[in-house]
C-alpha positions in Angstrom: -17.5 12.4 42.1 -19.7 14.5 39.8 -22.3 16.6 41.8 -24.3 17.2 38.6 -25.7 13.7 38.8 -26.7 14.1 42.4 -25.0 10.9 43.6 -24.5 10.1 47.2 -22.1 7.3 47.9 -22.1 5.7 51.4 -20.2 2.7 52.9 -21.6 1.7 56.2 -19.9 -0.7 58.7 -22.3 -3.0 60.5 -21.4 -5.5 63.2 -23.0 -8.9 63.1 -23.4 -9.7 66.8 -23.6 -13.5 66.7 -20.3 -14.0 64.9 -18.5 -10.9 66.0 -17.5 -10.3 62.3 -17.9 -7.2 60.4 -19.7 -6.9 57.0 -20.0 -4.0 54.6 -23.3 -2.8 53.0 -22.9 -0.4 50.1 -25.4 1.9 48.5 -25.8 4.6 45.9 -28.6 7.2 45.8 -29.5 9.2 42.6 -32.0 11.9 41.9 -33.1 10.7 38.4 -32.6 13.4 35.8 -31.3 11.4 32.8 -32.4 8.4 30.9 -29.8 5.7 31.7 -28.0 4.3 34.7 -24.8 2.9 33.2 -23.2 -0.1 34.9 -19.7 -1.6 34.2 -19.6 -5.4 33.8 -16.7 -7.7 34.1 -17.3 -11.3 33.0 -14.8 -13.1 35.3 -16.0 -11.7 38.6 -18.7 -13.3 40.8 -22.2 -12.0 40.6 -23.6 -9.9 43.5 -27.2 -8.9 44.4 -28.2 -5.4 43.5 -31.6 -3.9 44.6 -33.0 -1.0 42.7 -35.4 0.8 45.1 -37.5 3.8 44.0 -39.5 3.9 47.2 -43.2 3.3 47.8 -42.8 -0.4 47.2 -41.3 0.1 43.7 -38.2 -2.0 43.8 -36.7 -4.8 41.9 -33.5 -6.9 42.2 -30.9 -8.5 40.0 -27.6 -10.3 40.2 -24.8 -8.4 38.3 -21.1 -8.9 37.8 -20.1 -5.4 38.8 -16.6 -4.8 37.5 -13.6 -4.9 39.8 -11.1 -3.9 37.1 -11.5 -2.7 33.6 -15.1 -3.3 32.3 -15.5 -5.9 29.6 -18.6 -4.0 28.5 -21.3 -1.7 29.9 -25.0 -2.3 30.4 -27.7 0.1 31.4 -30.9 0.3 33.6 -33.5 2.4 31.7 -34.8 5.2 34.0 -37.5 6.6 31.7 -40.3 5.8 34.2 -38.4 7.2 37.2 -37.7 10.7 35.9 -37.7 13.1 38.9 -37.7 10.4 41.5 -35.0 9.2 43.8 -33.5 5.8 43.2 -31.3 3.9 45.7 -29.1 1.0 44.7 -28.1 -1.4 47.5 -25.2 -3.8 46.8 -24.5 -7.1 48.6 -20.7 -6.5 48.6 -18.2 -3.8 47.6 -16.8 -3.6 44.1 -14.5 -1.1 42.5 -16.9 -0.6 39.6 -19.6 0.8 41.9 -17.9 4.1 41.8 -18.2 4.1 38.0 -22.0 3.7 37.9 -23.5 6.9 36.6 -26.5 8.6 35.0 -26.4 9.8 31.4 -28.8 10.3 28.5 -26.6 7.9 26.5 -25.0 4.6 27.3 -21.4 3.6 26.5 -21.2 2.1 23.0 -24.4 3.8 21.8 -22.5 5.7 19.1 -21.7 2.3 17.4 -25.1 0.7 18.2 -26.4 -1.7 15.5 -23.1 -1.2 13.6 -21.1 -3.6 15.8 -19.0 -6.2 14.0 -21.2 -9.2 14.9 -24.6 -7.4 15.1 -27.2 -9.2 13.0 -28.4 -6.8 10.3 -31.7 -8.4 9.2 -32.7 -10.0 12.6 -33.7 -8.5 15.8 -31.3 -8.6 18.7 -31.3 -6.6 21.9 -29.1 -3.6 22.5 -27.5 -5.2 25.5 -27.5 -8.5 27.4 -28.9 -11.9 26.8 -32.2 -12.8 25.2 -34.0 -16.2 24.6 -37.6 -17.2 24.2 -40.0 -14.8 22.3 -42.9 -14.0 24.5 -46.3 -12.2 24.0 -46.2 -12.0 20.2 -49.3 -9.9 19.4 -50.5 -7.3 16.9 -52.4 -4.2 18.1 -53.2 -0.9 16.6 -50.7 -1.1 13.7 -47.8 -2.5 15.8 -46.4 -6.0 16.1 -45.2 -6.5 19.7 -42.2 -8.7 20.3 -41.7 -9.4 24.0 -38.8 -11.7 24.9 -36.9 -13.3 27.7 -34.1 -10.8 28.6 -31.3 -10.4 31.0 -30.5 -6.7 30.5 -27.4 -6.9 32.8 -25.3 -9.6 31.3 -24.5 -11.7 28.2 -25.4 -14.9 30.1 -28.8 -16.2 31.2 -30.1 -14.7 34.5 -32.4 -12.0 35.8 -35.3 -12.8 33.5 -37.3 -9.8 32.4 -39.7 -9.3 29.5 -37.8 -7.2 27.0 -40.0 -5.4 24.5 -39.7 -4.3 20.8 -42.3 -3.1 18.3 -42.5 -3.0 14.5 -44.9 -1.9 11.9 -43.6 -4.1 9.2 -42.0 -7.2 10.9 -38.6 -6.0 9.6 -37.6 -2.8 11.4 -37.7 -2.9 15.2 -37.7 -0.3 17.9 -36.5 -1.6 21.3 -38.5 -0.2 24.2 -37.8 -0.3 28.0 -38.4 -3.6 29.8 -42.1 -4.5 30.0 -42.1 -6.8 33.0 -39.5 -6.9 35.8 -38.9 -9.4 38.6 -41.0 -9.0 41.7 -41.7 -10.8 45.0 -43.3 -13.7 43.1 -40.1 -14.3 41.1 -38.4 -13.5 37.8 -40.4 -13.1 34.6 -40.5 -16.4 32.6 -42.2 -17.1 29.3 -45.8 -16.4 28.4 -48.1 -14.7 25.8 -50.3 -11.7 25.2 -53.8 -11.0 23.9 -56.0 -8.0 23.1 -59.1 -8.2 25.3 -61.4 -6.6 22.7 -64.5 -7.7 24.7 -63.3 -6.3 28.0 -63.8 -9.8 29.6 -61.3 -9.0 32.4 -62.7 -5.6 33.2 -59.6 -3.6 32.6 -60.9 -1.8 29.6 -61.9 -2.6 26.0 -58.9 -3.5 23.9 -56.6 -3.8 26.9 -53.3 -5.5 26.1 -53.1 -8.4 28.6 -49.9 -10.4 29.3 -50.0 -13.9 30.8 -46.7 -15.0 32.2 -44.9 -17.4 34.6 -43.2 -15.9 37.7 -40.3 -18.2 38.7 -39.9 -17.9 42.5 -39.9 -20.6 45.1 -42.5 -22.2 42.8 -43.8 -21.5 39.3 -47.0 -19.5 39.1 -49.1 -18.0 36.3 -49.7 -14.3 36.5 -51.5 -11.5 34.6 -50.6 -8.0 33.8 -52.4 -5.4 31.6 -51.6 -2.3 29.6 -53.8 0.5 28.6 -51.1 2.4 26.6 -50.2 -0.2 23.9 -47.7 -2.0 26.0 -45.6 1.0 27.1 -46.4 0.3 30.7 -48.0 -2.7 32.5 -49.9 -3.0 35.7 -49.7 -6.4 37.4 -53.0 -7.8 38.6 -53.4 -7.5 42.4 -54.9 -11.0 42.5 -51.7 -12.7 41.2 -50.9 -15.5 41.0 -54.0 -16.8 39.2 -52.8 -20.3 38.6 -49.9 -22.7 39.3 -47.6 -24.6 39.3 -47.0 -25.1 35.6 -45.3 -22.7 33.2 -45.1 -20.9 29.8 -48.8 -20.1 29.2 -50.0 -19.5 25.6 -53.4 -17.9 25.6 -55.8 -17.2 22.8 -59.6 -16.5 22.2 -61.6 -19.5 20.8 -64.5 -17.9 19.0 -66.7 -21.0 18.4 -67.0 -21.6 22.2 -66.5 -17.9 23.1 -63.9 -18.6 25.7 -60.2 -18.0 26.5 -58.0 -21.0 26.0 -54.6 -21.5 27.8 -52.1 -24.2 27.0 -49.6 -24.7 29.7 -46.5 -26.9 30.1 -46.2 -29.3 33.0 -43.7 -32.2 33.2 -44.2 -34.2 29.9 -47.6 -32.8 28.8 -49.5 -29.7 27.8 -52.5 -28.9 29.9 -55.5 -27.1 28.5 -57.5 -24.6 30.5 -60.5 -22.3 29.8 -61.5 -18.9 31.3 -64.2 -16.3 30.8 -62.2 -13.4 32.2 -58.4 -14.2 32.0 -58.3 -14.5 35.8 -60.2 -17.6 36.8 -59.1 -20.8 35.0 -60.7 -24.2 34.7 -58.6 -27.3 33.9 -60.1 -29.2 30.9 -57.7 -31.8 29.4 -54.1 -32.6 28.6 -51.8 -34.0 25.8 -48.7 -36.0 26.6 -45.3 -35.8 24.9 -44.3 -32.1 25.0 -41.6 -30.0 26.7 -41.6 -26.3 27.4 -43.1 -23.2 25.6 -46.3 -24.7 24.1 -47.9 -23.3 21.0 -51.4 -24.1 19.6 -53.2 -22.7 16.6 -55.5 -23.5 13.6 -54.6 -23.4 10.0 -56.4 -24.1 6.7 -55.1 -27.1 4.7 -53.8 -26.1 1.3 -55.4 -22.7 1.9 -59.0 -24.2 2.0 -61.0 -22.3 4.7 -63.5 -25.2 4.9 -60.8 -27.7 5.8 -59.0 -26.5 8.9 -56.8 -28.4 11.4 -55.1 -27.5 14.7 -51.4 -27.7 15.2 -49.8 -28.2 18.6 -46.1 -28.0 19.3 -43.7 -27.1 22.1 -40.1 -25.7 22.3 -38.5 -28.4 20.1 -41.0 -27.7 17.3 -42.1 -31.3 16.9 -45.8 -31.1 16.3 -49.2 -32.9 16.2 -52.1 -32.2 13.9 -55.7 -32.8 15.0 -59.1 -31.5 16.0 -60.0 -29.1 18.9 -63.4 -28.4 20.4 -62.4 -25.6 22.7 -61.5 -27.9 25.6 -60.0 -31.1 24.2 -57.4 -31.6 21.5 -57.6 -34.9 19.6 -54.4 -35.6 17.7 -54.8 -37.4 14.4 -51.2 -38.3 13.9 -47.7 -37.2 14.9 -45.4 -36.1 16.2 -43.5 -34.7 13.3 -40.4 -32.4 13.0 -40.3 -29.5 10.5 -37.0 -27.8 11.5 -33.4 -28.6 12.6 -30.6 -26.6 14.0 -30.5 -23.5 16.2 -34.2 -22.6 16.5 -36.0 -23.2 19.9 -39.2 -22.1 21.6 -40.8 -20.5 18.6 -44.1 -18.7 19.1 -46.7 -17.1 16.7 -48.5 -13.8 16.7 -52.0 -13.4 18.1 -54.4 -11.1 16.3 -52.5 -10.8 13.0 -54.5 -8.3 11.0 -54.3 -10.2 7.7 -55.0 -13.7 9.2 -51.5 -15.0 8.6 -50.0 -17.3 11.2 -46.6 -15.6 11.6 -43.9 -17.3 13.7 -40.7 -16.0 15.3 -38.2 -18.4 16.9 -35.3 -17.9 19.3 -32.0 -18.3 17.4 -29.5 -19.9 19.8 -26.6 -18.1 18.1 -23.8 -16.3 20.0 -22.2 -13.0 19.0 -18.7 -13.5 20.5 -17.1 -10.4 21.9 -20.2 -8.3 21.8 -22.2 -6.8 24.8 -25.2 -8.7 23.5 -25.9 -12.3 22.5 -28.6 -14.4 20.8 -31.1 -13.3 18.2 -34.7 -13.7 16.9 -34.9 -15.7 13.7 -36.5 -14.1 10.6 -40.3 -14.1 10.8 -42.0 -17.0 8.8 -45.5 -17.6 7.6 -46.8 -21.0 8.7 -49.1 -23.2 6.5 -50.5 -26.8 6.3 -50.1 -28.6 3.0 -50.9 -32.0 1.7 -47.8 -34.1 0.8 -47.4 -37.7 -0.3 -46.9 -38.5 3.4 -50.0 -36.7 4.6 -50.7 -33.1 5.8 -47.5 -31.4 7.1 -46.5 -28.1 8.5 -44.5 -25.7 6.3 -42.8 -22.4 7.0 -41.5 -19.7 4.6 -39.9 -16.3 5.2 -42.5 -13.5 5.2 -42.7 -11.9 1.7 -41.9 -8.5 3.3 -38.3 -9.5 2.9 -38.5 -8.2 -0.7 -38.5 -4.7 0.8 -34.9 -5.3 1.9 -33.8 -6.3 -1.6 -31.0 -4.2 -3.1 -28.7 -5.5 -5.8 -29.9 -8.5 -7.8 -27.7 -11.2 -9.3 -29.6 -13.5 -11.7 -27.5 -16.6 -12.2 -29.9 -19.3 -13.4 -29.2 -21.5 -16.4 -25.4 -21.1 -16.2 -22.7 -23.7 -15.8 -21.6 -24.3 -12.2 -18.1 -22.8 -12.9 -19.6 -19.6 -14.3 -22.1 -19.4 -11.4 -19.3 -19.6 -8.8 -17.3 -17.0 -10.7 -20.3 -14.7 -10.8 -20.9 -15.3 -7.0 -17.6 -13.5 -6.4 -19.4 -10.3 -7.3 -21.6 -10.7 -4.2 -19.6 -8.6 -1.7 -22.1 -8.4 1.2 -22.7 -10.8 4.1 -26.4 -10.0 3.9 -28.1 -12.2 1.3 -31.5 -13.6 0.3 -31.1 -16.3 -2.3 -33.8 -18.4 -4.1 -32.5 -21.4 -6.0 -33.6 -24.5 -7.9 -30.7 -27.0 -7.9 -30.4 -30.5 -9.2 -27.8 -33.1 -8.4 -26.8 -34.4 -11.9 -24.2 -36.9 -10.9 -23.1 -38.1 -7.5 -24.9 -37.8 -4.2 -24.0 -34.4 -2.8 -25.0 -30.8 -2.8 -23.2 -28.2 -0.8 -23.4 -24.4 -0.4 -20.3 -22.9 1.2 -19.6 -19.5 2.7 -16.2 -18.3 3.9 -14.9 -21.8 3.4 -17.5 -23.5 5.6 -20.5 -25.6 4.4 -23.7 -23.9 5.5 -26.4 -25.9 3.6 -25.7 -29.4 2.4 -27.5 -32.6 1.3 -26.1 -36.1 1.6 -28.0 -38.2 -1.0 -26.6 -41.5 0.4 -28.2 -41.1 3.8 -30.9 -38.6 2.5 -30.0 -35.9 5.1 -30.1 -32.1 4.9 -27.5 -30.6 7.3 -27.5 -34.0 9.0 -31.3 -34.1 9.4 -33.3 -37.0 7.7 -35.2 -35.6 4.7 -37.6 -37.3 2.4 -38.2 -35.6 -1.0 -41.6 -35.6 -2.7 -40.2 -37.1 -5.9 -38.9 -40.7 -6.3 -35.4 -39.6 -7.4 -35.2 -36.9 -4.7 -32.3 -35.1 -6.2 -33.8 -31.7 -7.2 -34.4 -29.0 -4.5 -35.9 -25.6 -4.3 -34.0 -23.8 -1.6 -34.5 -20.3 -0.1 -31.7 -18.9 2.0 -31.2 -15.9 4.3 -27.6 -15.1 5.3 -26.7 -12.7 8.0 -23.5 -11.8 9.9 -23.7 -14.7 12.4 -26.5 -16.9 11.0 -27.9 -18.8 8.0 -31.5 -19.9 7.5 -32.5 -22.4 4.8 -36.0 -23.3 3.6 -36.1 -26.5 1.6 -38.8 -27.3 -1.0 -41.2 -24.5 -0.1 -40.5 -24.7 3.6 -41.1 -28.4 4.2 -37.8 -28.3 6.2 -36.4 -25.3 7.9 -32.7 -25.1 8.8 -31.2 -22.5 11.1 -27.5 -22.6 11.9 -24.8 -20.4 13.4 -22.0 -19.4 11.0 -18.6 -20.9 11.9 -15.4 -18.9 12.2 -14.3 -18.1 8.6 -11.7 -20.4 7.0 -11.2 -18.1 4.1 -12.3 -14.8 2.6 -14.4 -16.6 0.0 -18.0 -15.7 -0.3 -20.8 -18.0 -1.5 -19.9 -21.1 -3.5 -21.8 -24.1 -4.8 -20.2 -27.5 -4.8 -21.3 -30.8 -6.4 -22.1 -32.0 -9.9 -25.1 -29.6 -10.2 -27.5 -28.2 -12.7 -28.4 -24.6 -11.7 -32.0 -24.3 -13.0 -32.5 -21.0 -11.1 -30.4 -18.9 -8.8 -31.5 -15.4 -7.8 -29.2 -13.7 -5.2 -30.4 -10.5 -3.6 -28.1 -8.3 -1.6 -30.0 -7.0 1.4 -30.3 -3.7 3.1 -29.9 -3.8 6.9 -32.9 -3.1 9.2 -31.2 -0.7 11.5 -31.6 2.4 9.4 -33.8 4.3 11.8 -37.0 3.2 10.0 -39.7 2.0 12.3 
């Protein structure tokens, strides 16, 4: 054992009188002097309960697969907020890997961080562990805050915390320590965040306030606030403030000068109002939704005098209608606007330029990595009039142009020449904008590494297997925008009328991009992209 890390290892034998059997309790105590507590994980062993106790009621617990043999990977517990304190770890059972747990100012694998083989290079993914739903998307004081469902101790779902990352440009992200950790009320499930610019809650003007679900014996709604731009949060002593639903989305409704919460319960979204973010009054509900509600207003065709409200939940199927601050009246719906790997998308509160910017969870694995899942590329949401009525559109934020590197202009060439020129694209990071027309036949396919990634079946009128109706009667000309990353592809069809997100399949060949079908290539601009993990924040 290394005395420099001030570790005390104790194994105590206790006798359980009723059964006469013996059980072991195992603990480690550290004087915190370095940033990370590094923990070895082995995927095939059973989880055990680990309590992190810093004294004075500051404790949290997790279930972790502590390695018995050679670790598959390492995870860490960030000790930034505990510097100079004593931390005791208590384990529910012995494991060989307990003796390998150690403090350090770096974590194993940090030297290759963001350069791992399957690390997304233009999408946010956590340093370690599992992530799912985006939470608490909010802009404040020049920073976009991305909170997210996070298991920092394993590649699988468990131990839900609120992870935290910030960005100044929606491209480059800095991951910060966990924002919210499990407590006696439960683990930290999904929610949202607002800036309390009117100090309605009494925690200070411009306090950053998070509303979240604690998942314990029952689901409850809880509040936490930050006075340092999200670097630390204080949980409200009056928690829980509401129950038993989950996944609260909160925003300020200026016409009625009230806070609005939309909350999932069974097969509907409930709507509540509050004057102070603490006391909530039930007002109405809308049937037909499941998990992670979202609710916002947009102008139709950019006209500020013609605005409508959009309500959707985790699947993204949406309704359009009117809202008076308490009751949502749908006009029509529900409609889909995306297919594939996206789930539980949320939008930023308080965007400084008035844009409605969305980020979705990309249900896309990174096999063999000490992390998994990603956040899809941010999109700008809009309502536009189509031949079928007003519909929801999404497009990648124009900031993507800041990542552009080498440009390949391939429009107006024959398909054979286009495919030959595409061999010059050597990177797996691509932004492409294309205008393609099926000349003969019924198919359009875009391949990568021998696999189809975006494809249209004109017989059944389906894009990537999803029913798609074109605006024009012949329906055989498409404007397609595409983002390709190491593990994912995103496609935006006809100005974002349909959004497709897919995981890339295992390569069948070393071939790069290739177009197939009897096609006219009216436009094809391919931009090689710079990665986002260059230290810029």
